[in-house]
N, C-alpha and C positions, 0 to 999 in steps of 0.2 A: 613798498605800495603807491608808486606814480602812476601818474597818466601818460598810458602809451602812445606814442607818438608814429604814426603809420610811415616808414621810413623807406621805400624803394627808389635811387638813385642809381641813375646809369651812367657811366663814362660816353667819350667821343664814339667809341665802337659798339655802342649799345649795352656792353656789356655789364649786366647788375655788379654793384659796387659793394654790398651789403650781402655777408654769406650770409642768407638767409634768418630767417623768424624776424620778430619786432624788434626793435630798440627803445629801451625807454628813458626818461628825462623828466625831471622835475616840474613842475607845473609854470613856476618862473621863470625856463629856460623854451618855454615854450616859442621866443622867437630868435633861438641861438640855432646856429649850422649842426647840424650832427654828425661825430666825428667817431667813426665807431673805431675803437683802437683795440679792444679784447671783444671776442666772443663770448658770451657768458657770464658767471661770476664765479673767479678761483673756489668761493667757499660753498657755496648753493647748497646748505643745510639747513639755515633757516626755514622753521617749520612751518614758519606762516605766508612764505612767500613762493609765489608760482613761475614768476617773471622768465627764471632761465632755467627749469629744469627741462626745457627739451633741447638743450644745449649742453654740448661739453667744451670744458672752457677750453680756450685759444688765445693767444696773440696775435695780432692779425698782420698779417706781411707787411713791413717797410712800403712796401713798391705797390701796394692795394690803398697805402692810406695815403699814399703822395699824388696816386691817381687821382681819389675824391677831394684833395684838394686841389689838382688841378680842374677839376671843374666845376669846385665853386669859385677858383679864383676868376674863370671867365664870367662871372655874377657881376651885377652890380654893385660896387661896396657900400651901397646904402641897403643891401637887402639884410644885414646882421653885423653886427659888430661883436656878436658874442660867438664863443663857441664852445659848445660842451660834448667832452668826451664821454665815449660808452663804451662798454656795455656796463654790469653791474658795478667793476671795482675797478676800474681805468688807472687809481693811483699802483695799483697792484705793479703795474709796468717797470721792470728793471729800471734804474737809474738811467742807462746810457741810452736806453730806447726812447724812453720817454721826454731826455734832453731833446733828441735827434727832430722828434714829434712838433714839441713846441717852437722848435727852433724854425721847422718846415712851415707851422702856421704860420710867424709872423714873417719867411719871405716868402710865402704864396701869397698870403693873404696880410698884407699890410696896413689895412685899417679895422683890424681885430683889436680891442681894447681890455677884450679879460676872457681868460679860457675858464671853465670848472670841469670838475669830475664830480662824482660819485669816491666815497671815500669810508675805510672803515679804520679799526685797529689797529689789525694788523699788517693794513696797507699804509697807515700812515706810518706807524711804530718801527716799520721796517725800514724807513729813511731817516737819515738823523736831520737835525735840525739844518746845517748846512747843507742837506742836501733838497730839502723842503724849500729854503731860502733862492737857493739855485734856481729851483723850479718859479718859484715867484717872480723873479728877475725876469724869466726869461714869457711870463704874460700869466700863467697859474692863479686865479684870484680868488677861488672859493674852492670848498671842498665841501658836500652836500654827505652829511655823515647819518645813518640813521642810526642812531644809539636806542630806541625802542624803548628804554625806561631805565630805570636807576637802581632798581633791584636786581641786587646779583641773584633771588632767588628765581627770579622771573627771567631772566635773561638766558641760566641754566638750564629752565623748562621749554625755552623757544629757540635752545641752540644757536647761539648766538656768535657762539665762539670768542667773546671779551667779555671782560668782567668792568664795575665799576670803577674800579682802580686805573684800569688801562684807558676806560675813555677819559678821565681827567690828566692818563699824561699825554692822549693825543690831543686833546684840545690845549694842553699847555705848549705842547712842541708846535701846533700851527700857529698859534700867540703866536709865539718867538717867531716863525720865521714869517709873520707877517701875510697869512691867508687867512681870508674870511670862513670863520665856521659857520654852517650853514646846520641848526640841528633838529634832526626828526623824533618825531615821540608819537609810541600810540596807545590809546585811548582804549584802554578795555583788554591790553595785551597780559594783566596779571588774573584774568578772569573773573567770578563772582567771589572768590574767597579769596584772591588777592588783591582786590579793585582797590582798596585804602592803602595798603604800604605800597604797592605799586606807585600811584599817585602822590603820597609824601616822601617815597625814597627819589622819584623823577624831580621833582621841586626840592629837593636840598641838591641833586645834582646838577640840573639849573643853575642853581643860585651858585656850586661852587665853577664852574667852567664857565658863566655868564657869555654865554652865544650873541652875535649880532641879530642872527635869524634863529628865530625856533618854529616850524610848525609843526601842531600837534595834528594826526590822521586818527580814524577811526579803526579798528582793526575791523578785517573782514577776512572769513575763513571762505579759502578759495577751492573749489574741488579740485582733487588728486594733489592736495598739499596736509603733513599730518597733522596740522593743526584741523582741517578740516574732518581728518577723522577722530581727531582726539571728542570733535564736536557732536560727529554723528554718534560716537559711545557715550556720550556723558560725561565724560572724562573731563572735558574741557566749557566752560557757557561764557559767552559773549555777554557782561553788564549790560542791565536794560539804558532806554536812552538816558533815562533820569538820573542813574548813577553815572553814566559816561560825561554828562554833564558836571555832575559832583565830582569827579577828577579832574574836570577840564578847569572847573573854579579851585582846585587845591593845588592846580600849576599856577594859575594866575596870582593868586591869593598869597601863595606859601615862596614861590621862586623870586629872589632876590637878586632881579636883573638890571643892569646898570643904562642898560641903552639898545633895547631889544626889540626888534618887529615882530612880535607876536601874531601867529594865524592859525586861524581852525578854519579856515574856507577852501579845504580841500573836499571833494567831492564826496568822500566817504565822512564826510562831518555832519551830525545834526542841526547844529548852530552853528551856521558859519560869522565867522568873525574876527576883525584883524583890527587890533589896536599897537600903540609903541608903547612898551613899561620901561616904569614905572610910571610915565606920565598919563597914561589911558588906564591905570589897574581902575580905580574906584568906578567907571563909567564903564570898563570890560564886567566887574562884577557887578555892577547894577544890570544889565541885563542878562547876565547867566542869571540872577538870582529873581527876577521877573518872572524868565518862565520856569525855572522853578516850583517859585511859589502856587503858579496859577497849571501847573501839570496838565495843560493842553496840548495834547500831538498837532494840533493844528498851528498851533507855532513853530512844530519843527519841522524839517526838511522832509518829506515823502520818501517812503522807502525806495518808490520807481524814478526820483529822483539821484538815487546815491549811487555811488559807483565808486571805483579803485581810485 
């Protein structure tokens, strides 16, 4: 549930180099060059996600990837020193092909300083520590991982395709390979009944994996997804804004993080905050507690300003 990036790029012959549809990137990759190496998501079953439901997963041909790199190579080097690999889980690309892509980036865009991508437990754990270290040596510096929750019951309900134990194993493998781990969690994904359990289990998972970056987003049921259907039938209910803030408070208060940039400033959130934990924990909790104590909706982002 990240910000969509309209992305229509043409080569010298005017041919569109993106095989249809929008591509997505994390908000923090807004200035990165987007390189689509897969079409869609190989899992594409998470109940809350609508981003890739109009695409059939496929590996993009190497020739198309290199054509796009040639287009980027004609730009001024200062345009961007980062590349983000799209679509949903580019890390799932087989090792030899991914190595070739990273080598092509290095050859054609020598000014690029870091490559990042989405990844999940399946794609991370399919690669050995040695393979991940090879990717790191070729420039892969960060993996954005939509963990969503630390609660196994909630993971199963949203058909995440992974478990808490696998998240821990994936985090350990990335750390051993020297790749930064940016974790995404979803406020409200446990519903009303599972809200407290989701928050506490997610806080304890964050304590265990201790990522350097955490982004807290708010679940937003989207038409065309199973989660939307569940909300319409009454089987799932998003907690109200105050309960969502209580979940956020639990994450900030209970997660034992050694040095983490923690953000809740995504467009989906009611209270945008950004802080370094643990050093800013007291100030962040004070800001949340002040809003919770007053229960004034005027202190929250209005619904019309919220987005995916």
